[in-house]
N, C-alpha and C positions, 0 to 999 in steps of 0.2 A: 186219853188212854195212852199208856206208855207202850211203844212198839216192843213186841217180845224180844227182838234181837238186842235190845238195850240191856237185857239182863246179863249181869256179869261184866259190864264195861269197867275198865280200870282207869284210875287216875294216871295222868302222864305229865311229865315236866313240860312246861311251855317251850315251844321251839325258840331258838335263838335268832335264826335268820330266815323267817318265813317270807314267802312271796304270795301276794294275792293278785290274781288276774281279774280285771273288771271289764265286762262288756257293757258300755253305757247305753247301747241301743236295745239290748235284750229286754223283753217284757214291757215294751213301750216306754223304756227309760226308767224301769223300777229302781235300778241301782243309783241313778242320779237323784231321783226323788228322795230316796232314803239316805243320801249322802254317805254311801258305803265307802267310797274312796277316801273321803275326808276323815270319816270315823276310823278307818283302818290306819291311816297315817298317824292319827292321834294316839293310837295304840303302839306305834313303833313298827308297824308292818310295812314292808316294801310293797308298793302298789304299781302294777303295770296296767295302764288303761289301753284298751284295744282300739285301734283305728280301723278304717274301712278295709284296707288291703293288707293288714298285717297277718303274718303266718303264726297262728297260736302255737302250733307244735314247735316251731323254731324258737319262739320266745320262751317256751317252757324248757326246752333243751338248754338255752342260754342260762336260765335261772338255776337249773340243776348244776351246770358246769361252774357257775359262780358261787356255789356253796349253799344253796337253799336247803333247809332241813325240814320244810313243810311247804306244801303247795295248796293254795286255795283258789276257788273260782266263783265269781259272782256273775251268773249268766244263765242261759238256758241249758237244757239237758244235753244237747250236742256238744257244747263247749265244756260242760262238766265232764263228759266222757273222755275228751281229749286229755284234760289235766289229770283225771283219775288214772288213765292208762299210764301216764308218765310216772305218777306217784307209785303205782304198783310196780312198774319196771325197776324203780330205784329204791323200793322199800321205804318210801317216805309217807308220813301221814297226809291224808287228804281232808280238806275242809270245804264243805259245800255251803255257799251263801245263796239262798233262794232269790234270784233276780230274773227269772224267766217268765214265760207266759203261763204255763201249767204247773211247773215245779213238781213234777211227778216224783222225782228222786228225793227231793227235799221233804216232801210230805211223808214218804215211806221211812225217812230217817227220823221223823217226829219233829221236824223243824216247822216254824211258823212262817208261811209265805208272806204274811202281812208285816213281818218284822225282819227284813233282810239284815239290817245292821245288828240285830240281836244275835245273829249267828256268828258274829265276829268274836263273841265271848269264847268260842272254841279255841281261839289262838292263845288264850290265857288260862282261864279256869275250865279246862276241858277234860273230857274222858275219852278213852280210845278203845276201839274194838276192831274186829276183822269181819269183812263181809265178802261175798262171792262176786266174781265178775263173769258175765257171759262172754262168749267169743264166737265169732263167725269168720271162717277163713283167716284166722289169726288176728282179727280185729276185735279188741275188747268192746263190750257195751255194758252200760249200767242198767238200763231198763228193758228195752224191747227192740226187736227187729220185726218189721212188718213187711209182708209180701202180698202179692195179689192186688186187690183194689187199693189197699192202703199204700202199697209200694208205688202204685201209679199216681195216687193222689198227692203224695209229698213232693212230686216233681212239678206240680202245677204252681204257677206264680202266686195264686191267691191263697195257697194252703195255710200259711202262717197267720194270715189275718182272719180268714173265715174257714176254719177247718171243717166244721159240720157241713156247710154248704158245698165246699169243694169235694168232700168225700161223697156226698149224694150225687153230685154231678158226674164224678168219675165212675161211680157204680152204675149210673144210668147209661153212660157211654160204653162201659165195658160189657154190661149185661144186655144192652139193647140189641135190636135185630142186626145192626151192622157192626156190633162190637165183637171183641174176641177176648175171652178170659186168658190171662197169662198162663202159658203152659208150664206147670210145675208138677212134679211127681214126688210122692213120699209115701212111706209105710208107717202106720201108727203102731201103738203098743200091742194091739191085738192082731197084728199081721195084715190088716186091711190096707189096700192101696188107695190113695187119694190122687186122682189125676184131674188136672185143671181146677184146683180149689179156688174159690173166690177170695178167701182170706186165709192167710197163715200168719199167726203171731207166735213168736218165740221170745220168752221173757227170761230175764235173770232172776230165777225163783218164781214160782207160780203166783198169779194174782188170785185174790179171793173173789170168785165169780158170784158168790151169793150176796156180796155187798160191794158192788163196783163203785159206789159213790162214797165209800168210807174214806176218811182222811188218809189212813195208811192202807193202801190197797193190797200190799204184799205183807202177809203176816210174818214172813221170814225173809231175811236177806242173806242168811248164812246156812240155808238148808241143803246146799250142794246139788240142786236139781234145776233143770230148765222147766219152765211152764210152756206148754204147747197147746195152741188152739187152732183147729182147722175147720173151716166152713166150706163145704163143697157147693158147686153151682146148683141152684134149685131146679129139680125136675118139676114137671107140672103136677098140680093137684095134691101136693103134699109139702110139708115143711122142709126147709133145706137141711140135709143131713150134715152132721159134723161130729167132732170129737175133741175132748180136752183131756190131756194127760200130762205127766211129768216124766222126765228122763234125764240121764246124764249127758246124752248126746243125741243128735238128729242129723240126718243127711237129706237134703232136698236137691233133686236133679232137675235140669231144664236143658232144652236144646240150644239156648243162647244166653247172653248176658241177662241177668235178673235185676229188675228195678226194685230197690228196697228202701225202706225208711229205717235208718239205724239211729236210735235215740232221737227220732224226729228229723234227721238230716237225710236228704236224698242222696243215694249212692247207687252205683252199679257194681254188682258182684258177679264174679265168674263162677259158673257151675263146675262141679257140684258144690253146693253150699254145705259146709260142714260146721255144725254148731256143737259147742261143748261148754261145760261149766268149769270154772277155775275156783275151787273151794277156798274161801278165806284168803283170796289173793290181794285184797285191798285193805290197808289200814285206814280207818275212818275215825276222824276226831270230831266230836260234837260238844256243844256246851253242856255242862252239868245241869241237870234238870232244875236244881234249886238255886242256880247261880243267877245273879241279877246284873 
């Protein structure tokens, strides 16, 4: 099924000096198995392979200063977000190469996570459109910011390898007799206050909750709205209350630094957390659907 946001994409001339960043460790070595770096070089694309201690933001800045006219990233969603933010800031097209573990963003673009090298076609026979970026305290995000139990879970060392188990262990620790739910406060679209919610998820465009396992979980990437899901701490003898809605902005307050997962990366954010949507802020280039 073609993602709805692809409607109206326009053909664009191939970039002349593109740069592709490759994280060979992401996704258990997905880029290396698919020979992404080698295939990119065969297409005349400059490739920067990341080492253990290299600063991705610094490398991207160097590429832009050196005249890159398109930026691509083969890696996980956290790395994708870094390169996409730079592309947005410099009005350059961004190319996503799915080489992470879950590849959430790539799936919503309609890309095949099983064929990372196939995404390189976007550098040549590609089409281009614009999508939104989410932002929290000035930091752009592609997919999702998670707070509460999720925000605590991503800080644990085993999260990347065993996400489900780590999340359950974190929930047990937080909600157990000796645990403490992170102190967060926000007001929903109906004016109800949520204090100490267990989970707060803020996404760049709403997820389709009725079909969470669908390949493209966000029907739109250019709808100009944040998706917000709040689940409160469960009182006894009844189901946990919560609410899902969408908005152009959201503020979350807290008495101290908030642990968050931003596109799957563990971060600490200073309150208040101010979320907003930047409509059509990112130029995205993807392969033509009928290209081979």
